PDBQT receptor file of N, H, CA, C and O in Angstrom, charges set to zero:
ATOM      1  N   MET A   1      50.505  98.732 115.766  1.00  0.00    +0.000 N 
ATOM      2  CA  MET A   1      50.341 100.165 115.669  1.00  0.00    +0.000 C 
ATOM      3  C   MET A   1      51.099 100.822 116.817  1.00  0.00    +0.000 C 
ATOM      4  O   MET A   1      50.963 100.422 117.973  1.00  0.00    +0.000 OA
ATOM      5  N   ALA A   2      51.890 101.824 116.490  1.00  0.00    +0.000 N 
ATOM      6  H   ALA A   2      52.001 102.149 115.551  1.00  0.00    +0.000 HD
ATOM      7  CA  ALA A   2      52.695 102.493 117.507  1.00  0.00    +0.000 C 
ATOM      8  C   ALA A   2      51.927 103.673 118.077  1.00  0.00    +0.000 C 
ATOM      9  O   ALA A   2      51.192 104.370 117.377  1.00  0.00    +0.000 OA
ATOM     10  N   PHE A   3      52.122 103.866 119.352  1.00  0.00    +0.000 N 
ATOM     11  H   PHE A   3      52.718 103.299 119.921  1.00  0.00    +0.000 HD
ATOM     12  CA  PHE A   3      51.509 105.008 120.008  1.00  0.00    +0.000 C 
ATOM     13  C   PHE A   3      52.587 106.049 120.262  1.00  0.00    +0.000 C 
ATOM     14  O   PHE A   3      53.464 105.848 121.102  1.00  0.00    +0.000 OA
ATOM     15  N   TRP A   4      52.523 107.155 119.541  1.00  0.00    +0.000 N 
ATOM     16  H   TRP A   4      51.811 107.318 118.858  1.00  0.00    +0.000 HD
ATOM     17  CA  TRP A   4      53.518 108.202 119.678  1.00  0.00    +0.000 C 
ATOM     18  C   TRP A   4      53.040 109.243 120.675  1.00  0.00    +0.000 C 
ATOM     19  O   TRP A   4      51.843 109.500 120.811  1.00  0.00    +0.000 OA
ATOM     20  N   ASN A   5      53.978 109.820 121.349  1.00  0.00    +0.000 N 
ATOM     21  H   ASN A   5      54.950 109.611 121.239  1.00  0.00    +0.000 HD
ATOM     22  CA  ASN A   5      53.651 110.890 122.273  1.00  0.00    +0.000 C 
ATOM     23  C   ASN A   5      53.378 112.145 121.438  1.00  0.00    +0.000 C 
ATOM     24  O   ASN A   5      54.300 112.735 120.877  1.00  0.00    +0.000 OA
ATOM     25  N   THR A   6      52.141 112.535 121.362  1.00  0.00    +0.000 N 
ATOM     26  H   THR A   6      51.392 112.056 121.818  1.00  0.00    +0.000 HD
ATOM     27  CA  THR A   6      51.772 113.662 120.500  1.00  0.00    +0.000 C 
ATOM     28  C   THR A   6      51.691 114.979 121.266  1.00  0.00    +0.000 C 
ATOM     29  O   THR A   6      51.367 116.014 120.685  1.00  0.00    +0.000 OA
ATOM     30  N   LYS A   7      51.982 114.947 122.565  1.00  0.00    +0.000 N 
ATOM     31  H   LYS A   7      52.245 114.105 123.037  1.00  0.00    +0.000 HD
ATOM     32  CA  LYS A   7      51.937 116.198 123.321  1.00  0.00    +0.000 C 
ATOM     33  C   LYS A   7      53.072 117.111 122.900  1.00  0.00    +0.000 C 
ATOM     34  O   LYS A   7      54.216 116.676 122.772  1.00  0.00    +0.000 OA
ATOM     35  N   ARG A   8      52.751 118.375 122.686  1.00  0.00    +0.000 N 
ATOM     36  H   ARG A   8      51.822 118.729 122.790  1.00  0.00    +0.000 HD
ATOM     37  CA  ARG A   8      53.785 119.351 122.368  1.00  0.00    +0.000 C 
ATOM     38  C   ARG A   8      54.535 119.706 123.635  1.00  0.00    +0.000 C 
ATOM     39  O   ARG A   8      53.952 119.862 124.707  1.00  0.00    +0.000 OA
ATOM     40  N   ARG A   9      55.828 119.829 123.485  1.00  0.00    +0.000 N 
ATOM     41  H   ARG A   9      56.302 119.703 122.613  1.00  0.00    +0.000 HD
ATOM     42  CA  ARG A   9      56.642 120.218 124.631  1.00  0.00    +0.000 C 
ATOM     43  C   ARG A   9      56.344 121.662 124.982  1.00  0.00    +0.000 C 
ATOM     44  O   ARG A   9      56.325 122.527 124.106  1.00  0.00    +0.000 OA
ATOM     45  N   GLN A  10      56.116 121.920 126.236  1.00  0.00    +0.000 N 
ATOM     46  H   GLN A  10      56.132 121.218 126.947  1.00  0.00    +0.000 HD
ATOM     47  CA  GLN A  10      55.836 123.277 126.673  1.00  0.00    +0.000 C 
ATOM     48  C   GLN A  10      57.149 123.986 126.970  1.00  0.00    +0.000 C 
ATOM     49  O   GLN A  10      57.950 123.517 127.778  1.00  0.00    +0.000 OA
ATOM     50  N   HIS A  11      57.360 125.116 126.314  1.00  0.00    +0.000 N 
ATOM     51  H   HIS A  11      56.709 125.497 125.658  1.00  0.00    +0.000 HD
ATOM     52  CA  HIS A  11      58.573 125.887 126.551  1.00  0.00    +0.000 C 
ATOM     53  C   HIS A  11      58.356 126.811 127.733  1.00  0.00    +0.000 C 
ATOM     54  O   HIS A  11      57.395 127.579 127.766  1.00  0.00    +0.000 OA
ATOM     55  N   ASN A  12      59.228 126.735 128.673  1.00  0.00    +0.000 N 
ATOM     56  H   ASN A  12      60.009 126.110 128.646  1.00  0.00    +0.000 HD
ATOM     57  CA  ASN A  12      59.091 127.663 129.776  1.00  0.00    +0.000 C 
ATOM     58  C   ASN A  12      59.917 128.910 129.499  1.00  0.00    +0.000 C 
ATOM     59  O   ASN A  12      60.642 128.970 128.506  1.00  0.00    +0.000 OA
ATOM     60  N   SER A  13      59.811 129.896 130.363  1.00  0.00    +0.000 N 
ATOM     61  H   SER A  13      59.222 129.847 131.169  1.00  0.00    +0.000 HD
ATOM     62  CA  SER A  13      60.461 131.181 130.113  1.00  0.00    +0.000 C 
ATOM     63  C   SER A  13      61.982 131.048 130.125  1.00  0.00    +0.000 C 
ATOM     64  O   SER A  13      62.663 131.833 129.465  1.00  0.00    +0.000 OA
ATOM     65  N   ILE A  14      62.536 130.077 130.858  1.00  0.00    +0.000 N 
ATOM     66  H   ILE A  14      61.983 129.439 131.395  1.00  0.00    +0.000 HD
ATOM     67  CA  ILE A  14      63.989 129.884 130.879  1.00  0.00    +0.000 C 
ATOM     68  C   ILE A  14      64.464 129.427 129.502  1.00  0.00    +0.000 C 
ATOM     69  O   ILE A  14      65.485 129.907 129.010  1.00  0.00    +0.000 OA
ATOM     70  N   ASP A  15      63.733 128.506 128.878  1.00  0.00    +0.000 N 
ATOM     71  H   ASP A  15      62.903 128.117 129.278  1.00  0.00    +0.000 HD
ATOM     72  CA  ASP A  15      64.088 128.044 127.538  1.00  0.00    +0.000 C 
ATOM     73  C   ASP A  15      64.045 129.199 126.544  1.00  0.00    +0.000 C 
ATOM     74  O   ASP A  15      64.925 129.335 125.693  1.00  0.00    +0.000 OA
ATOM     75  N   LEU A  16      63.013 130.026 126.663  1.00  0.00    +0.000 N 
ATOM     76  H   LEU A  16      62.299 129.915 127.354  1.00  0.00    +0.000 HD
ATOM     77  CA  LEU A  16      62.874 131.140 125.725  1.00  0.00    +0.000 C 
ATOM     78  C   LEU A  16      63.972 132.176 125.942  1.00  0.00    +0.000 C 
ATOM     79  O   LEU A  16      64.496 132.737 124.979  1.00  0.00    +0.000 OA
ATOM     80  N   ALA A  17      64.317 132.428 127.186  1.00  0.00    +0.000 N 
ATOM     81  H   ALA A  17      63.891 131.973 127.968  1.00  0.00    +0.000 HD
ATOM     82  CA  ALA A  17      65.387 133.387 127.475  1.00  0.00    +0.000 C 
ATOM     83  C   ALA A  17      66.719 132.860 126.941  1.00  0.00    +0.000 C 
ATOM     84  O   ALA A  17      67.517 133.620 126.392  1.00  0.00    +0.000 OA
ATOM     85  N   ASP A  18      66.956 131.558 127.103  1.00  0.00    +0.000 N 
ATOM     86  H   ASP A  18      66.308 130.940 127.550  1.00  0.00    +0.000 HD
ATOM     87  CA  ASP A  18      68.190 130.949 126.604  1.00  0.00    +0.000 C 
ATOM     88  C   ASP A  18      68.243 131.033 125.075  1.00  0.00    +0.000 C 
ATOM     89  O   ASP A  18      69.280 131.363 124.499  1.00  0.00    +0.000 OA
ATOM     90  N   ALA A  19      67.125 130.734 124.433  1.00  0.00    +0.000 N 
ATOM     91  H   ALA A  19      66.283 130.465 124.901  1.00  0.00    +0.000 HD
ATOM     92  CA  ALA A  19      67.071 130.801 122.970  1.00  0.00    +0.000 C 
ATOM     93  C   ALA A  19      67.294 132.233 122.494  1.00  0.00    +0.000 C 
ATOM     94  O   ALA A  19      67.972 132.462 121.493  1.00  0.00    +0.000 OA
ATOM     95  N   SER A  20      66.725 133.186 123.211  1.00  0.00    +0.000 N 
ATOM     96  H   SER A  20      66.174 132.999 124.024  1.00  0.00    +0.000 HD
ATOM     97  CA  SER A  20      66.895 134.587 122.840  1.00  0.00    +0.000 C 
ATOM     98  C   SER A  20      68.357 135.009 122.978  1.00  0.00    +0.000 C 
ATOM     99  O   SER A  20      68.890 135.709 122.116  1.00  0.00    +0.000 OA
ATOM    100  N   ALA A  21      68.995 134.588 124.050  1.00  0.00    +0.000 N 
ATOM    101  H   ALA A  21      68.563 134.020 124.751  1.00  0.00    +0.000 HD
ATOM    102  CA  ALA A  21      70.410 134.919 124.255  1.00  0.00    +0.000 C 
ATOM    103  C   ALA A  21      71.269 134.295 123.175  1.00  0.00    +0.000 C 
ATOM    104  O   ALA A  21      72.204 134.929 122.685  1.00  0.00    +0.000 OA
ATOM    105  N   ARG A  22      70.967 133.059 122.793  1.00  0.00    +0.000 N 
ATOM    106  H   ARG A  22      70.208 132.544 123.190  1.00  0.00    +0.000 HD
ATOM    107  CA  ARG A  22      71.729 132.397 121.734  1.00  0.00    +0.000 C 
ATOM    108  C   ARG A  22      71.558 133.107 120.397  1.00  0.00    +0.000 C 
ATOM    109  O   ARG A  22      72.511 133.233 119.628  1.00  0.00    +0.000 OA
ATOM    110  N   MET A  23      70.342 133.570 120.123  1.00  0.00    +0.000 N 
ATOM    111  H   MET A  23      69.567 133.468 120.748  1.00  0.00    +0.000 HD
ATOM    112  CA  MET A  23      70.100 134.289 118.874  1.00  0.00    +0.000 C 
ATOM    113  C   MET A  23      70.868 135.609 118.858  1.00  0.00    +0.000 C 
ATOM    114  O   MET A  23      71.422 135.989 117.827  1.00  0.00    +0.000 OA
ATOM    115  N   LYS A  24      70.904 136.306 119.984  1.00  0.00    +0.000 N 
ATOM    116  H   LYS A  24      70.453 135.998 120.822  1.00  0.00    +0.000 HD
ATOM    117  CA  LYS A  24      71.646 137.564 120.058  1.00  0.00    +0.000 C 
ATOM    118  C   LYS A  24      73.134 137.310 119.843  1.00  0.00    +0.000 C 
ATOM    119  O   LYS A  24      73.803 138.069 119.141  1.00  0.00    +0.000 OA
ATOM    120  N   ASP A  25      73.653 136.233 120.453  1.00  0.00    +0.000 N 
ATOM    121  H   ASP A  25      73.110 135.617 121.023  1.00  0.00    +0.000 HD
ATOM    122  CA  ASP A  25      75.067 135.881 120.261  1.00  0.00    +0.000 C 
ATOM    123  C   ASP A  25      75.351 135.560 118.797  1.00  0.00    +0.000 C 
ATOM    124  O   ASP A  25      76.363 135.990 118.244  1.00  0.00    +0.000 OA
ATOM    125  N   ALA A  26      74.453 134.803 118.176  1.00  0.00    +0.000 N 
ATOM    126  H   ALA A  26      73.630 134.454 118.625  1.00  0.00    +0.000 HD
ATOM    127  CA  ALA A  26      74.643 134.425 116.775  1.00  0.00    +0.000 C 
ATOM    128  C   ALA A  26      74.591 135.661 115.874  1.00  0.00    +0.000 C 
ATOM    129  O   ALA A  26      75.357 135.773 114.917  1.00  0.00    +0.000 OA
ATOM    130  N   THR A  27      73.687 136.579 116.190  1.00  0.00    +0.000 N 
ATOM    131  H   THR A  27      73.065 136.487 116.968  1.00  0.00    +0.000 HD
ATOM    132  CA  THR A  27      73.578 137.808 115.403  1.00  0.00    +0.000 C 
ATOM    133  C   THR A  27      74.853 138.633 115.511  1.00  0.00    +0.000 C 
ATOM    134  O   THR A  27      75.344 139.164 114.514  1.00  0.00    +0.000 OA
ATOM    135  N   SER A  28      75.382 138.738 116.718  1.00  0.00    +0.000 N 
ATOM    136  H   SER A  28      74.983 138.306 117.527  1.00  0.00    +0.000 HD
ATOM    137  CA  SER A  28      76.627 139.484 116.923  1.00  0.00    +0.000 C 
ATOM    138  C   SER A  28      77.773 138.834 116.161  1.00  0.00    +0.000 C 
ATOM    139  O   SER A  28      78.563 139.523 115.516  1.00  0.00    +0.000 OA
ATOM    140  N   ALA A  29      77.866 137.510 116.234  1.00  0.00    +0.000 N 
ATOM    141  H   ALA A  29      77.225 136.950 116.758  1.00  0.00    +0.000 HD
ATOM    142  CA  ALA A  29      78.941 136.797 115.543  1.00  0.00    +0.000 C 
ATOM    143  C   ALA A  29      78.831 136.986 114.033  1.00  0.00    +0.000 C 
ATOM    144  O   ALA A  29      79.842 137.162 113.353  1.00  0.00    +0.000 OA
ATOM    145  N   LEU A  30      77.610 136.952 113.509  1.00  0.00    +0.000 N 
ATOM    146  H   LEU A  30      76.789 136.809 114.062  1.00  0.00    +0.000 HD
ATOM    147  CA  LEU A  30      77.414 137.131 112.073  1.00  0.00    +0.000 C 
ATOM    148  C   LEU A  30      77.787 138.549 111.648  1.00  0.00    +0.000 C 
ATOM    149  O   LEU A  30      78.390 138.747 110.593  1.00  0.00    +0.000 OA
ATOM    150  N   ARG A  31      77.427 139.532 112.469  1.00  0.00    +0.000 N 
ATOM    151  H   ARG A  31      76.937 139.371 113.326  1.00  0.00    +0.000 HD
ATOM    152  CA  ARG A  31      77.771 140.928 112.157  1.00  0.00    +0.000 C 
ATOM    153  C   ARG A  31      79.287 141.105 112.118  1.00  0.00    +0.000 C 
ATOM    154  O   ARG A  31      79.817 141.762 111.222  1.00  0.00    +0.000 OA
ATOM    155  N   ILE A  32      79.987 140.514 113.097  1.00  0.00    +0.000 N 
ATOM    156  H   ILE A  32      79.557 139.979 113.825  1.00  0.00    +0.000 HD
ATOM    157  CA  ILE A  32      81.457 140.605 113.141  1.00  0.00    +0.000 C 
ATOM    158  C   ILE A  32      82.068 139.923 111.922  1.00  0.00    +0.000 C 
ATOM    159  O   ILE A  32      83.024 140.429 111.334  1.00  0.00    +0.000 OA
ATOM    160  N   THR A  33      81.513 138.775 111.547  1.00  0.00    +0.000 N 
ATOM    161  H   THR A  33      80.737 138.364 112.024  1.00  0.00    +0.000 HD
ATOM    162  CA  THR A  33      82.015 138.051 110.374  1.00  0.00    +0.000 C 
ATOM    163  C   THR A  33      81.840 138.883 109.111  1.00  0.00    +0.000 C 
ATOM    164  O   THR A  33      82.729 138.914 108.259  1.00  0.00    +0.000 OA
ATOM    165  N   ALA A  34      80.710 139.553 108.986  1.00  0.00    +0.000 N 
ATOM    166  H   ALA A  34      79.989 139.528 109.678  1.00  0.00    +0.000 HD
ATOM    167  CA  ALA A  34      80.464 140.392 107.804  1.00  0.00    +0.000 C 
ATOM    168  C   ALA A  34      81.459 141.550 107.753  1.00  0.00    +0.000 C 
ATOM    169  O   ALA A  34      81.960 141.891 106.681  1.00  0.00    +0.000 OA
ATOM    170  N   ILE A  35      81.746 142.155 108.905  1.00  0.00    +0.000 N 
ATOM    171  H   ILE A  35      81.340 141.878 109.775  1.00  0.00    +0.000 HD
ATOM    172  CA  ILE A  35      82.707 143.259 108.951  1.00  0.00    +0.000 C 
ATOM    173  C   ILE A  35      84.094 142.760 108.564  1.00  0.00    +0.000 C 
ATOM    174  O   ILE A  35      84.797 143.413 107.794  1.00  0.00    +0.000 OA
ATOM    175  N   ARG A  36      84.491 141.602 109.097  1.00  0.00    +0.000 N 
ATOM    176  H   ARG A  36      83.919 141.072 109.723  1.00  0.00    +0.000 HD
ATOM    177  CA  ARG A  36      85.806 141.048 108.748  1.00  0.00    +0.000 C 
ATOM    178  C   ARG A  36      85.893 140.729 107.263  1.00  0.00    +0.000 C 
ATOM    179  O   ARG A  36      86.928 140.958 106.638  1.00  0.00    +0.000 OA
ATOM    180  N   ALA A  37      84.825 140.206 106.699  1.00  0.00    +0.000 N 
ATOM    181  H   ALA A  37      83.984 140.019 107.207  1.00  0.00    +0.000 HD
ATOM    182  CA  ALA A  37      84.818 139.886 105.271  1.00  0.00    +0.000 C 
ATOM    183  C   ALA A  37      84.954 141.156 104.444  1.00  0.00    +0.000 C 
ATOM    184  O   ALA A  37      85.663 141.171 103.438  1.00  0.00    +0.000 OA
ATOM    185  N   ARG A  38      84.278 142.224 104.865  1.00  0.00    +0.000 N 
ATOM    186  H   ARG A  38      83.702 142.211 105.682  1.00  0.00    +0.000 HD
ATOM    187  CA  ARG A  38      84.377 143.494 104.148  1.00  0.00    +0.000 C 
ATOM    188  C   ARG A  38      85.796 144.036 104.210  1.00  0.00    +0.000 C 
ATOM    189  O   ARG A  38      86.319 144.536 103.215  1.00  0.00    +0.000 OA
ATOM    190  N   HIS A  39      86.414 143.936 105.375  1.00  0.00    +0.000 N 
ATOM    191  H   HIS A  39      85.989 143.529 106.184  1.00  0.00    +0.000 HD
ATOM    192  CA  HIS A  39      87.800 144.400 105.514  1.00  0.00    +0.000 C 
ATOM    193  C   HIS A  39      88.743 143.572 104.650  1.00  0.00    +0.000 C 
ATOM    194  O   HIS A  39      89.637 144.121 104.006  1.00  0.00    +0.000 OA
ATOM    195  N   ALA A  40      88.552 142.262 104.634  1.00  0.00    +0.000 N 
ATOM    196  H   ALA A  40      87.826 141.816 105.157  1.00  0.00    +0.000 HD
ATOM    197  CA  ALA A  40      89.403 141.392 103.814  1.00  0.00    +0.000 C 
ATOM    198  C   ALA A  40      89.230 141.715 102.335  1.00  0.00    +0.000 C 
ATOM    199  O   ALA A  40      90.198 141.708 101.574  1.00  0.00    +0.000 OA
ATOM    200  N   SER A  41      88.006 141.997 101.934  1.00  0.00    +0.000 N 
ATOM    201  H   SER A  41      87.219 142.004 102.552  1.00  0.00    +0.000 HD
ATOM    202  CA  SER A  41      87.741 142.343 100.540  1.00  0.00    +0.000 C 
ATOM    203  C   SER A  41      88.438 143.646 100.171  1.00  0.00    +0.000 C 
ATOM    204  O   SER A  41      89.025 143.760  99.095  1.00  0.00    +0.000 OA
ATOM    205  N   ASN A  42      88.373 144.627 101.065  1.00  0.00    +0.000 N 
ATOM    206  H   ASN A  42      87.896 144.535 101.939  1.00  0.00    +0.000 HD
ATOM    207  CA  ASN A  42      89.053 145.903 100.813  1.00  0.00    +0.000 C 
ATOM    208  C   ASN A  42      90.565 145.720 100.753  1.00  0.00    +0.000 C 
ATOM    209  O   ASN A  42      91.233 146.325  99.914  1.00  0.00    +0.000 OA
ATOM    210  N   ASP A  43      91.108 144.883 101.644  1.00  0.00    +0.000 N 
ATOM    211  H   ASP A  43      90.565 144.392 102.325  1.00  0.00    +0.000 HD
ATOM    212  CA  ASP A  43      92.546 144.607 101.631  1.00  0.00    +0.000 C 
ATOM    213  C   ASP A  43      92.951 143.960 100.311  1.00  0.00    +0.000 C 
ATOM    214  O   ASP A  43      93.968 144.324  99.719  1.00  0.00    +0.000 OA
ATOM    215  N   ALA A  44      92.155 143.004  99.854  1.00  0.00    +0.000 N 
ATOM    216  H   ALA A  44      91.329 142.708 100.335  1.00  0.00    +0.000 HD
ATOM    217  CA  ALA A  44      92.452 142.319  98.593  1.00  0.00    +0.000 C 
ATOM    218  C   ALA A  44      92.403 143.296  97.421  1.00  0.00    +0.000 C 
ATOM    219  O   ALA A  44      93.230 143.226  96.512  1.00  0.00    +0.000 OA
ATOM    220  N   ARG A  45      91.427 144.209  97.447  1.00  0.00    +0.000 N 
ATOM    221  H   ARG A  45      90.755 144.266  98.185  1.00  0.00    +0.000 HD
ATOM    222  CA  ARG A  45      91.320 145.194  96.371  1.00  0.00    +0.000 C 
ATOM    223  C   ARG A  45      92.543 146.111  96.352  1.00  0.00    +0.000 C 
ATOM    224  O   ARG A  45      93.083 146.410  95.287  1.00  0.00    +0.000 OA
ATOM    225  N   ARG A  46      92.977 146.554  97.533  1.00  0.00    +0.000 N 
ATOM    226  H   ARG A  46      92.539 146.310  98.398  1.00  0.00    +0.000 HD
ATOM    227  CA  ARG A  46      94.169 147.413  97.603  1.00  0.00    +0.000 C 
ATOM    228  C   ARG A  46      95.409 146.668  97.105  1.00  0.00    +0.000 C 
ATOM    229  O   ARG A  46      96.237 147.236  96.393  1.00  0.00    +0.000 OA
ATOM    230  N   PHE A  47      95.530 145.393  97.482  1.00  0.00    +0.000 N 
ATOM    231  H   PHE A  47      94.858 144.931  98.061  1.00  0.00    +0.000 HD
ATOM    232  CA  PHE A  47      96.668 144.590  97.035  1.00  0.00    +0.000 C 
ATOM    233  C   PHE A  47      96.665 144.465  95.518  1.00  0.00    +0.000 C 
ATOM    234  O   PHE A  47      97.697 144.636  94.869  1.00  0.00    +0.000 OA
ATOM    235  N   THR A  48      95.494 144.166  94.960  1.00  0.00    +0.000 N 
ATOM    236  H   THR A  48      94.656 144.028  95.488  1.00  0.00    +0.000 HD
ATOM    237  CA  THR A  48      95.378 144.031  93.506  1.00  0.00    +0.000 C 
ATOM    238  C   THR A  48      95.747 145.329  92.804  1.00  0.00    +0.000 C 
ATOM    239  O   THR A  48      96.461 145.317  91.802  1.00  0.00    +0.000 OA
ATOM    240  N   ASP A  49      95.258 146.455  93.332  1.00  0.00    +0.000 N 
ATOM    241  H   ASP A  49      94.678 146.465  94.146  1.00  0.00    +0.000 HD
ATOM    242  CA  ASP A  49      95.594 147.755  92.737  1.00  0.00    +0.000 C 
ATOM    243  C   ASP A  49      97.094 148.012  92.777  1.00  0.00    +0.000 C 
ATOM    244  O   ASP A  49      97.676 148.522  91.820  1.00  0.00    +0.000 OA
ATOM    245  N   ARG A  50      97.718 147.647  93.913  1.00  0.00    +0.000 N 
ATOM    246  H   ARG A  50      97.245 147.232  94.691  1.00  0.00    +0.000 HD
ATOM    247  CA  ARG A  50      99.162 147.873  94.053  1.00  0.00    +0.000 C 
ATOM    248  C   ARG A  50      99.941 147.016  93.056  1.00  0.00    +0.000 C 
ATOM    249  O   ARG A  50     100.887 147.494  92.429  1.00  0.00    +0.000 OA
ATOM    250  N   VAL A  51      99.545 145.756  92.910  1.00  0.00    +0.000 N 
ATOM    251  H   VAL A  51      98.777 145.368  93.419  1.00  0.00    +0.000 HD
ATOM    252  CA  VAL A  51     100.242 144.862  91.971  1.00  0.00    +0.000 C 
ATOM    253  C   VAL A  51     100.058 145.344  90.537  1.00  0.00    +0.000 C 
ATOM    254  O   VAL A  51     101.000 145.327  89.745  1.00  0.00    +0.000 OA
ATOM    255  N   GLU A  52      98.844 145.771  90.207  1.00  0.00    +0.000 N 
ATOM    256  H   GLU A  52      98.079 145.785  90.851  1.00  0.00    +0.000 HD
ATOM    257  CA  GLU A  52      98.608 146.278  88.850  1.00  0.00    +0.000 C 
ATOM    258  C   GLU A  52      99.460 147.519  88.588  1.00  0.00    +0.000 C 
ATOM    259  O   GLU A  52     100.006 147.663  87.494  1.00  0.00    +0.000 OA
ATOM    260  N   ALA A  53      99.586 148.412  89.560  1.00  0.00    +0.000 N 
ATOM    261  H   ALA A  53      99.143 148.296  90.449  1.00  0.00    +0.000 HD
ATOM    262  CA  ALA A  53     100.408 149.607  89.396  1.00  0.00    +0.000 C 
ATOM    263  C   ALA A  53     101.873 149.228  89.206  1.00  0.00    +0.000 C 
ATOM    264  O   ALA A  53     102.571 149.854  88.409  1.00  0.00    +0.000 OA
ATOM    265  N   GLN A  54     102.344 148.226  89.916  1.00  0.00    +0.000 N 
ATOM    266  H   GLN A  54     101.777 147.717  90.564  1.00  0.00    +0.000 HD
ATOM    267  CA  GLN A  54     103.736 147.780  89.752  1.00  0.00    +0.000 C 
ATOM    268  C   GLN A  54     103.955 147.202  88.365  1.00  0.00    +0.000 C 
ATOM    269  O   GLN A  54     104.990 147.438  87.742  1.00  0.00    +0.000 OA
ATOM    270  N   ILE A  55     102.989 146.455  87.889  1.00  0.00    +0.000 N 
ATOM    271  H   ILE A  55     102.148 146.263  88.395  1.00  0.00    +0.000 HD
ATOM    272  CA  ILE A  55     103.114 145.871  86.534  1.00  0.00    +0.000 C 
ATOM    273  C   ILE A  55     103.199 146.990  85.497  1.00  0.00    +0.000 C 
ATOM    274  O   ILE A  55     104.039 146.954  84.597  1.00  0.00    +0.000 OA
ATOM    275  N   VAL A  56     102.312 147.991  85.636  1.00  0.00    +0.000 N 
ATOM    276  H   VAL A  56     101.630 148.020  86.367  1.00  0.00    +0.000 HD
ATOM    277  CA  VAL A  56     102.342 149.107  84.699  1.00  0.00    +0.000 C 
ATOM    278  C   VAL A  56     103.678 149.849  84.780  1.00  0.00    +0.000 C 
ATOM    279  O   VAL A  56     104.251 150.209  83.752  1.00  0.00    +0.000 OA
ATOM    280  N   ASN A  57     104.167 150.076  85.983  1.00  0.00    +0.000 N 
ATOM    281  H   ASN A  57     103.701 149.784  86.818  1.00  0.00    +0.000 HD
ATOM    282  CA  ASN A  57     105.452 150.765  86.155  1.00  0.00    +0.000 C 
ATOM    283  C   ASN A  57     106.589 149.961  85.544  1.00  0.00    +0.000 C 
ATOM    284  O   ASN A  57     107.478 150.523  84.904  1.00  0.00    +0.000 OA
ATOM    285  N   ASN A  58     106.562 148.648  85.741  1.00  0.00    +0.000 N 
ATOM    286  H   ASN A  58     105.840 148.192  86.261  1.00  0.00    +0.000 HD
ATOM    287  CA  ASN A  58     107.616 147.782  85.196  1.00  0.00    +0.000 C 
ATOM    288  C   ASN A  58     107.569 147.773  83.660  1.00  0.00    +0.000 C 
ATOM    289  O   ASN A  58     108.611 147.737  83.005  1.00  0.00    +0.000 OA
ATOM    290  N   GLN A  59     106.371 147.805  83.100  1.00  0.00    +0.000 N 
ATOM    291  H   GLN A  59     105.525 147.834  83.632  1.00  0.00    +0.000 HD
ATOM    292  CA  GLN A  59     106.261 147.821  81.632  1.00  0.00    +0.000 C 
ATOM    293  C   GLN A  59     106.786 149.142  81.081  1.00  0.00    +0.000 C 
ATOM    294  O   GLN A  59     107.406 149.183  80.018  1.00  0.00    +0.000 OA
ATOM    295  N   GLY A  60     106.527 150.232  81.825  1.00  0.00    +0.000 N 
ATOM    296  H   GLY A  60     106.023 150.200  82.688  1.00  0.00    +0.000 HD
ATOM    297  CA  GLY A  60     106.995 151.541  81.368  1.00  0.00    +0.000 C 
ATOM    298  C   GLY A  60     108.520 151.633  81.470  1.00  0.00    +0.000 C 
ATOM    299  O   GLY A  60     109.152 152.321  80.669  1.00  0.00    +0.000 OA
ATOM    300  N   ALA A  61     109.110 150.949  82.445  1.00  0.00    +0.000 N 
ATOM    301  H   ALA A  61     108.596 150.391  83.096  1.00  0.00    +0.000 HD
ATOM    302  CA  ALA A  61     110.560 151.001  82.618  1.00  0.00    +0.000 C 
ATOM    303  C   ALA A  61     111.289 150.128  81.623  1.00  0.00    +0.000 C 
ATOM    304  O   ALA A  61     112.464 150.354  81.331  1.00  0.00    +0.000 OA
ATOM    305  N   ALA A  62     110.590 149.121  81.098  1.00  0.00    +0.000 N 
ATOM    306  H   ALA A  62     109.636 148.938  81.335  1.00  0.00    +0.000 HD
ATOM    307  CA  ALA A  62     111.257 148.169  80.186  1.00  0.00    +0.000 C 
ATOM    308  C   ALA A  62     111.449 148.735  78.797  1.00  0.00    +0.000 C 
ATOM    309  O   ALA A  62     111.992 148.058  77.924  1.00  0.00    +0.000 OA
TER     310      ALA A  62
């Protein structure tokens, strides 16, 4: 029979402050990623609109 250490690790305030700082950093990084994704999506939409307009113009010229 194995004897496992069942004591819970006690978190001190330094650990909690570090975890809080890491969460804030992760939140900021996620927010920036979401903004970049939105910008990329808008860029792709504008590109698609431009290509579709060129196709229509080319069909009208033919």
